[in-house]
C-alpha positions, 0 to 999 in steps of 0.5 A, a space after each residue: 442244441 434245440 433240445 438243450 434250449 428247451 431244457 434249459 427253459 431259454 427263450 427260442 423261436 423255431 420255424 420248421 425247416 420242412 414247412 411246405 404251403 398247402 398248395 405244395 402238398 395237397 396233391 399227396 395227402 392221404 386225406 382228401 376233401 372227398 374223404 372229408 365230405 364222406 365223413 360228413 355225410 356219414 355223420 349226418 346219416 347217423 344223426 338221427 340214431 345218435 339223437 335217439 340213443 343219446 338224448 344229450 344230442 337232441 339240440 344238436 339234432 344227434 350231431 356231436 358238437 360242443 359249445 363255443 363260449 365267449 371268454 371275455 375275462 381271458 380277452 380283458 387279461 390278454 388285453 392288459 397283459 400285452 397292452 393290445 386291443 383285441 377287436 372282436 369276441 374271443 371264444 373257446 371250443 369246449 371240446 372237454 364237453 362234447 356229449 356221449 364221451 366228454 373228450 376231444 377224441 370222442 369224435 374220432 373214436 366214435 366215427 370209426 365205430 359208426 363207419 364199421 357198423 355202417 359197413 357191416 350193416 350195408 354189407 349183409 343188406 340190412 341198411 341202405 345209405 337212403 335209410 333213416 338210420 335211427 333204425 339201427 336203435 332196434 333189437 334187430 340191429 343190436 343182435 346183429 352187431 352182437 355177433 361182433 367184437 370191437 377191440 381198442 387199446 387205449 390209456 382213456 378217452 379214445 377207448 372210453 369213446 370206442 367203447 360207449 358207442 360200440 356197447 350202444 350199437 350192440 357190439 361186444 367190447 374189449 377195451 385194453 389199457 396199459 397198467 
């Protein structure tokens, strides 16, 4: 019945019958708070490399971040349309303007490549967590990574971000796209 309402463009309100509070599920999640902290630490370790390899990240010190922009015209339009006063500022997170690949999928794809590169380099005793990761922007590391191939199946933005980061590090890259 819900699908029929959607197809008919009828107004409806849906509540997820499987909804549970965070407290009910937090111990069953596949990603823990420690995983998030580990990822943040990794991105911070790679920041000197990213800043060096991608000068457009200099203003954020190598952190892949998108601008937060005030959108007063949208706020005015919503206030008028709903006859409500919206307190504070209305902001838009412009993930379409992320550096390197220009897509919200850029961070995830880039992160996966960085994690893979770190794993390979540390397992081969070429890189230590205490190192300044800008050393990855050298021929020594590009030559090392050129012994490996990164492949991804993607219809666009994810493949773009993985391809850009992999190639920059020196990996051979294959991006498979559907026709």
